[in-house]
BADREN-339048 format. One line per 8 residues: number of its first residue (from 1); their letters; for each residue x, y, z of C-alpha. Coordinates in nm, 3 decimals. Each point is the difference from the previous one (the first is absolute). Layout:
N
NUM> a> X,Y,Z  ...;
This chain:
472
1> mtsalali> -3.572,3.162,3.383  0.242,-0.251,0.150  -0.256,-0.277,0.024  -0.098,0.072,-0.365  0.358,-0.040,-0.120  0.025,-0.328,0.191  -0.312,-0.144,-0.142  0.120,0.106,-0.352;
9> tassyaaf> 0.342,-0.178,0.070  -0.167,-0.304,0.125  -0.251,-0.023,-0.300  0.267,0.057,-0.251  0.209,-0.271,0.170  -0.280,-0.261,-0.007  -0.087,0.067,-0.371  0.367,-0.028,-0.114;
17> lllrrntp> 0.052,-0.292,0.227  -0.297,-0.172,-0.169  0.164,0.071,-0.329  0.325,-0.131,0.099  -0.154,-0.315,0.159  -0.165,-0.066,-0.355  0.319,0.061,-0.225  -0.027,-0.344,-0.127;
25> llhrlaiq> -0.333,0.100,-0.141  0.143,0.302,-0.177  0.287,-0.222,-0.141  -0.262,-0.246,-0.117  -0.188,0.268,-0.174  0.319,0.128,-0.176  0.087,-0.345,-0.111  -0.326,-0.097,-0.133;
33> svgvldgm> -0.037,0.342,-0.185  0.327,-0.062,-0.170  -0.101,-0.374,-0.052  -0.308,0.120,-0.210  0.217,0.203,-0.214  0.237,-0.296,-0.047  -0.287,-0.214,-0.102  -0.086,0.260,-0.276;
41> lsrgdede> 0.336,-0.013,-0.141  0.018,-0.384,0.000  0.020,-0.192,-0.311  -0.164,-0.323,-0.095  -0.347,-0.124,-0.041  -0.251,0.289,0.014  -0.273,-0.207,0.190  0.248,-0.120,0.260;
49> klaaleta> 0.127,0.356,0.035  -0.361,0.123,0.043  -0.080,-0.237,0.283  0.306,0.064,0.173  -0.055,0.362,-0.022  -0.355,-0.050,0.133  0.129,-0.194,0.294  0.261,0.273,0.091;
57> trrlmrtl> -0.232,0.280,-0.056  -0.245,-0.142,0.254  0.281,-0.066,0.244  0.099,0.368,-0.050  -0.357,0.120,0.067  -0.024,-0.182,0.321  0.334,0.143,0.127  -0.109,0.341,-0.126;
65> lsflillg> -0.322,-0.023,0.209  0.205,-0.096,0.313  0.213,0.289,-0.073  -0.288,0.246,-0.022  -0.130,-0.149,0.336  0.329,0.054,0.154  0.025,0.363,-0.127  -0.356,0.077,0.139;
73> tggallcl> 0.095,-0.151,0.334  0.302,0.207,0.015  -0.190,0.305,-0.091  -0.251,-0.069,0.281  0.288,-0.022,0.246  0.132,0.335,-0.110  -0.349,0.145,0.051  -0.060,-0.153,0.337;
81> pwlvadev> 0.115,0.302,0.207  -0.270,0.216,-0.174  -0.254,-0.234,0.129  0.111,-0.035,0.361  0.134,0.349,0.074  -0.184,0.337,-0.119  0.325,0.199,0.012  0.178,-0.221,-0.258;
89> glnawltw> -0.144,0.136,-0.310  0.128,0.077,-0.355  0.168,0.314,0.136  0.197,-0.193,0.250  0.134,-0.248,-0.281  0.100,0.312,-0.224  0.203,0.166,0.260  0.372,-0.064,0.015;
97> pgmlaasl> -0.019,-0.171,0.333  -0.274,-0.213,-0.145  0.190,-0.104,-0.303  0.309,-0.070,0.211  -0.211,-0.216,0.236  -0.130,-0.192,-0.304  0.343,-0.052,-0.150  0.157,-0.095,0.327;
105> ggtiaffl> -0.284,-0.274,0.054  0.041,-0.145,-0.349  0.394,0.001,0.023  -0.008,-0.176,0.344  -0.241,-0.268,-0.145  0.282,-0.110,-0.262  0.239,-0.044,0.286  -0.192,-0.128,0.298;
113> prnlpgav> -0.071,-0.275,0.056  0.329,-0.132,-0.169  -0.163,-0.322,-0.113  -0.343,-0.067,-0.102  -0.166,-0.337,-0.057  -0.059,-0.075,-0.345  0.241,0.265,-0.142  0.238,-0.068,-0.283;
121> stsghgas> 0.315,-0.180,0.138  0.333,0.136,-0.088  0.187,-0.211,0.247  0.204,-0.297,-0.061  0.334,-0.121,-0.120  -0.022,0.071,-0.366  -0.233,0.292,-0.038  0.086,0.205,0.297;
129> hysaldql> 0.126,0.292,-0.225  -0.313,-0.021,-0.203  -0.266,0.234,0.136  -0.379,-0.047,-0.048  0.006,0.255,-0.273  0.295,-0.184,-0.168  -0.179,-0.315,0.020  -0.309,0.149,-0.149;
137> lhrlilnh> 0.190,0.155,-0.290  0.163,-0.332,-0.081  -0.349,-0.182,-0.004  -0.149,0.283,-0.223  0.263,-0.057,-0.262  0.121,-0.367,0.013  -0.336,-0.141,0.055  -0.137,0.162,-0.315;
145> phlhmrlm> 0.225,-0.118,-0.299  -0.218,0.124,-0.281  0.033,0.348,0.123  0.355,-0.057,0.061  0.059,-0.101,-0.361  -0.195,0.280,-0.122  0.232,0.251,0.172  0.307,-0.207,-0.141;
153> rrevatwr> -0.134,0.020,-0.367  -0.064,0.374,0.050  0.373,0.033,0.100  0.123,-0.214,-0.290  -0.183,0.203,-0.247  0.156,0.310,0.141  0.336,-0.149,-0.007  -0.015,-0.123,-0.346;
161> krggvpht> -0.124,0.366,-0.129  0.333,0.125,0.158  0.203,-0.238,-0.200  0.001,-0.309,0.237  0.124,-0.311,-0.168  -0.013,-0.352,0.169  0.301,-0.212,0.015  0.003,-0.371,-0.029;
169> sflwvtgl> 0.311,-0.059,0.197  -0.038,-0.011,0.381  0.101,-0.217,0.296  -0.201,-0.217,0.221  0.166,-0.121,0.325  -0.183,-0.323,0.115  0.028,-0.303,0.199  -0.198,-0.155,0.300;
177> aragttsm> -0.034,0.235,0.308  0.306,0.013,0.214  0.246,-0.045,-0.260  0.166,0.342,0.020  -0.202,0.179,-0.276  -0.058,0.305,0.209  0.364,0.037,0.061  0.061,-0.026,-0.374;
185> lerlvqtk> -0.260,0.242,-0.093  0.129,0.262,0.256  0.352,-0.040,-0.130  -0.085,0.040,-0.348  -0.217,0.305,0.043  0.288,0.147,0.203  0.215,-0.004,-0.304  -0.225,0.247,-0.159;
193> afhslhyg> 0.013,-0.213,-0.328  -0.332,-0.127,0.094  -0.346,0.126,0.126  -0.281,-0.191,0.173  -0.312,0.087,0.178  0.046,0.094,0.392  -0.222,0.028,0.308  -0.063,0.367,-0.086;
201> nmplvlap> -0.213,-0.093,-0.304  -0.254,-0.168,0.226  -0.281,-0.024,-0.016  -0.055,0.171,-0.341  0.249,-0.235,-0.162  -0.148,0.013,-0.348  0.011,0.364,-0.019  0.341,0.103,0.122;
209> slwkrfhn> 0.016,0.333,-0.155  -0.342,0.095,0.130  0.077,-0.101,0.350  0.319,0.168,-0.021  -0.202,0.340,-0.015  -0.132,-0.063,0.337  0.260,-0.217,0.173  0.367,0.029,-0.083;
217> pgsgekre> 0.175,-0.126,0.309  0.354,-0.025,0.060  0.164,-0.298,0.156  -0.136,0.072,0.352  0.102,-0.188,0.296  0.118,-0.361,-0.082  -0.125,-0.281,0.203  0.034,-0.369,0.001;
225> rshgdgil> -0.237,-0.161,-0.221  -0.269,-0.234,0.151  0.181,-0.308,-0.090  0.261,0.082,0.273  0.294,-0.104,-0.211  0.207,0.328,0.058  -0.099,0.156,-0.331  -0.086,0.368,0.056;
233> vgldsaea> -0.255,0.171,-0.224  -0.120,0.339,-0.055  -0.259,0.157,-0.242  0.266,0.016,-0.278  0.095,-0.367,0.056  -0.074,-0.197,-0.311  -0.272,-0.263,0.060  -0.189,-0.276,-0.190;
241> leevffqa> -0.315,0.206,-0.097  -0.066,-0.051,-0.380  -0.207,-0.318,0.092  -0.302,0.250,0.024  0.027,0.049,-0.365  -0.032,-0.383,-0.067  -0.292,-0.026,0.256  -0.184,0.291,-0.163;
249> stnrsyit> 0.051,-0.125,-0.353  -0.118,-0.342,0.083  -0.275,0.084,0.244  0.183,-0.235,0.233  -0.097,-0.293,-0.189  0.334,-0.179,0.050  -0.039,0.003,0.388  -0.225,-0.278,0.097;
257> pealeahs> -0.095,-0.130,0.353  0.237,-0.287,-0.054  0.306,0.162,-0.192  0.167,0.272,-0.220  -0.049,-0.143,-0.330  0.231,0.052,-0.309  -0.186,0.226,-0.244  0.016,0.131,-0.337;
265> vdidmhrd> 0.115,0.353,-0.112  -0.153,0.116,-0.331  0.147,0.259,-0.240  -0.239,0.280,0.155  0.128,-0.079,0.351  0.348,-0.017,-0.110  -0.040,0.341,-0.160  -0.157,0.156,0.301;
273> yldyqgia> 0.257,-0.150,0.228  0.279,0.176,-0.214  -0.189,0.312,0.024  -0.018,-0.026,0.371  0.364,-0.040,0.021  0.037,0.316,-0.202  -0.208,0.208,0.233  0.172,-0.152,0.296;
281> lassdrpq> 0.327,0.121,-0.151  -0.141,0.336,-0.096  -0.092,0.073,0.350  0.343,-0.055,0.129  0.314,0.198,0.010  0.161,-0.261,-0.230  -0.213,-0.037,-0.298  0.266,-0.141,-0.218;
289> amyvaknn> 0.082,-0.286,0.245  -0.098,-0.371,-0.078  -0.323,-0.107,0.185  0.065,-0.259,0.258  -0.270,-0.175,0.214  0.017,-0.239,0.277  -0.278,-0.244,-0.070  -0.023,-0.319,0.176;
297> nallrypa> -0.303,-0.114,-0.222  0.174,0.064,-0.323  0.010,-0.378,-0.063  -0.375,0.009,-0.036  0.028,0.173,-0.312  0.366,-0.026,-0.127  -0.089,-0.261,-0.266  -0.277,0.227,-0.171;
305> mrllnrdf> 0.221,0.323,0.049  0.291,-0.177,-0.172  -0.206,-0.095,-0.305  -0.091,0.360,-0.052  0.344,0.157,0.107  0.349,-0.132,-0.059  0.176,0.324,0.120  -0.059,-0.022,0.384;
313> hvvfmfre> 0.240,-0.148,0.237  -0.105,-0.210,0.331  0.230,-0.059,0.293  -0.118,-0.291,0.200  0.137,-0.055,0.342  0.023,-0.319,0.178  0.110,-0.118,0.337  0.118,-0.321,0.167;
321> plvhaasl> -0.329,-0.189,0.033  -0.010,-0.113,0.373  0.114,0.349,0.131  -0.246,0.168,-0.232  -0.297,-0.208,0.108  0.105,0.069,0.369  -0.016,0.380,-0.085  -0.343,-0.013,-0.159;
329> lamhrkyc> -0.137,-0.207,0.289  0.127,0.266,0.258  -0.159,0.262,-0.211  -0.324,-0.183,-0.032  -0.021,-0.039,0.384  0.101,0.386,0.035  -0.246,0.132,-0.252  -0.278,-0.246,0.130;
337> amqasdpf> 0.021,0.172,0.342  0.049,0.337,-0.144  -0.311,-0.014,-0.226  -0.210,-0.161,0.282  0.079,0.308,0.221  -0.036,0.244,-0.294  -0.214,-0.071,-0.287  0.115,0.290,-0.199;
345> vreymdwl> 0.328,-0.178,-0.051  -0.166,-0.287,-0.182  -0.214,0.246,-0.191  0.318,0.205,-0.113  0.174,-0.323,-0.095  -0.299,-0.121,-0.207  -0.025,0.328,-0.196  0.370,-0.089,-0.112;
353> ahhefglg> -0.084,-0.381,-0.061  0.246,-0.062,0.278  -0.121,-0.353,0.074  0.348,-0.153,0.070  -0.074,-0.051,0.350  -0.231,0.101,0.303  -0.387,-0.047,0.028  -0.052,0.062,-0.356;
361> hlpfrfps> 0.270,-0.242,-0.132  -0.066,-0.159,-0.344  0.228,-0.229,-0.181  0.082,0.057,-0.376  -0.164,-0.235,-0.253  0.217,-0.050,-0.307  -0.041,-0.198,-0.316  0.281,-0.215,0.114;
369> stslptgn> -0.147,-0.067,0.337  -0.157,-0.346,0.041  -0.174,0.109,0.323  -0.004,0.276,0.248  0.217,-0.021,0.312  -0.221,-0.153,0.286  0.050,-0.075,0.363  0.034,0.198,0.326;
377> kdsldywl> 0.118,0.344,-0.093  0.174,0.022,0.335  0.241,-0.253,-0.103  0.340,0.008,-0.177  -0.124,-0.264,-0.236  -0.287,0.216,-0.124  0.242,0.279,-0.091  0.263,-0.236,-0.166;
385> dvwinhhr> -0.288,-0.097,-0.223  -0.058,0.377,-0.072  0.357,0.022,-0.096  -0.007,-0.311,-0.236  -0.321,0.107,-0.167  0.152,0.358,-0.069  0.341,-0.101,-0.115  -0.124,-0.282,-0.224;
393> ealamdph> -0.195,0.279,-0.202  0.324,0.213,0.008  0.219,-0.278,-0.164  -0.279,-0.057,-0.240  -0.003,0.377,-0.126  0.129,0.119,-0.330  0.380,0.067,0.058  0.003,0.310,-0.214;
401> hlhfvsye> 0.132,0.302,0.199  -0.051,-0.198,0.318  0.269,0.030,0.265  0.006,-0.227,0.295  0.157,0.137,0.312  0.098,-0.194,0.318  -0.098,0.192,0.307  0.311,-0.127,0.174;
409> aycadpng> 0.232,0.107,-0.274  -0.171,0.336,-0.020  0.055,0.052,0.387  0.361,-0.095,-0.030  0.073,0.218,-0.296  -0.287,0.266,-0.063  0.245,0.233,-0.191  0.107,-0.273,-0.236;
417> vlkslges> -0.349,-0.123,-0.073  -0.120,0.361,-0.067  0.286,0.050,-0.251  -0.061,-0.314,-0.176  -0.376,0.082,-0.025  0.077,0.347,-0.156  0.222,-0.162,-0.251  -0.280,-0.255,-0.087;
425> lgvqipat> -0.261,0.268,-0.031  0.228,0.245,-0.198  -0.057,0.248,0.287  0.286,0.219,0.142  -0.022,-0.071,0.354  0.238,0.218,0.223  0.236,-0.201,0.213  -0.166,-0.081,0.340;
433> hhkafvnn> 0.141,-0.061,0.336  -0.238,-0.227,0.199  0.122,-0.204,0.278  -0.015,-0.378,-0.023  -0.258,-0.155,0.229  -0.009,-0.356,0.151  -0.314,-0.142,0.122  0.041,-0.274,0.261;
441> rspeeeah> -0.373,-0.098,0.018  -0.019,-0.377,0.089  -0.334,-0.176,-0.019  -0.133,-0.125,0.328  -0.221,-0.249,-0.160  0.062,-0.285,-0.216  -0.166,-0.083,-0.345  -0.108,-0.308,-0.173;
449> pdhlaeal> 0.321,-0.162,-0.158  -0.167,-0.056,-0.340  -0.131,0.348,-0.018  0.347,0.147,0.093  0.180,-0.217,-0.248  -0.226,0.127,-0.280  0.053,0.353,0.094  0.382,-0.028,0.027;
457> amhaelma> -0.015,-0.154,-0.346  -0.173,0.303,-0.128  0.233,0.238,0.189  0.295,-0.171,-0.175  -0.144,0.043,-0.340  -0.082,0.379,0.095  0.362,0.023,0.102  0.122,-0.127,-0.333;
465> rssltrhs> -0.211,0.237,-0.180  0.108,0.298,0.202  0.193,0.255,-0.215  0.044,0.313,0.200  0.242,-0.130,0.259  0.308,-0.057,-0.192  0.141,0.354,0.006  0.146,0.140,0.332;
């Protein structure tokens, strides 16, 4: 009997090790299955849709065939003891010792060996806390925008039936990355007068109430975010997640291989966006708060949105150009290395259209741009050109409800800036007690004098338009 149990354990171990070794195949089968459903829900030309569905279905059938072969091989391994030992029959499997031996072998297969070639990687700087299952869940949802939007519309319909009413007044916090927008967002949400999406809403960002039924985490352990800038985040930390909505609504048409393009917002998209804000607020513990979003891509659609809506406000944060460019260059180098060692970091950033730096960096193409920034992305001059390109557009924006905030002034007097912002918005913001912060970053490289002069002239104009630093 002992030899029979050993054979059962060994065969079970081999079968489940084979399954574990082929985890990527199982993930691919799940993703392709959802992909077919997503294609069925897509809109557009029916002939193109049918052709895409046929291609996706053929791909799925090939993967399904591979999966069936895998199951057959695993089953053969489980039956192997019957073929090599007469004493290992069905009765041996159905005894308690036999079932325990099978369970033991299967369990060991999921732990030993610890690493397998070709297995789904969860290591790396940015995704070390995302398990293989977490990564799969993100891909199932965020790679299939039509399914995601269908879930959103179902939630919107339920919200409206319950009396939900969209509000045209909201707040965008924007600016070029590394301008202090995350700090501003966090502090606004902390006042409880505002509500934003947070890490706990991922990955079902477009259906927050539905996701809350299955996943309603507390803050959890806070850790320094991957930028390495001292900002601690947890699952309840506000984050720039609403770009998922605009990608799904436009089918990512504004994201090209060369740039992020300025794009239009029609009446239907504007209505859907306000509905989306409504369900985001309804899923929170502060449904009466003002919706706020940190969205560094806001300038891409600000002119179109402003034509449709005169009620919302925008805080545009800006920073001394040379120091700002140096910070962007440092982040670009950091994220290029991080994404090279952990591809999931780039995949995650792409889902959020977070192309400000790293291997997936894309500059912004605005109507006011004569040309895109060019040159060596590993140079200070390139990032100074990015700064000029971004802030030229900011200075050309409709100034209605537009509030320019200097990063340096905000760091020196965060409480005064927040107080002034509340007054401008007509929102009662409780008194805050944040400490001033001095950033002593000094660029180690030099920029072209002409570029620097142009940037400094823009910075002076931004300072002249700044209106939220007069209170202290």
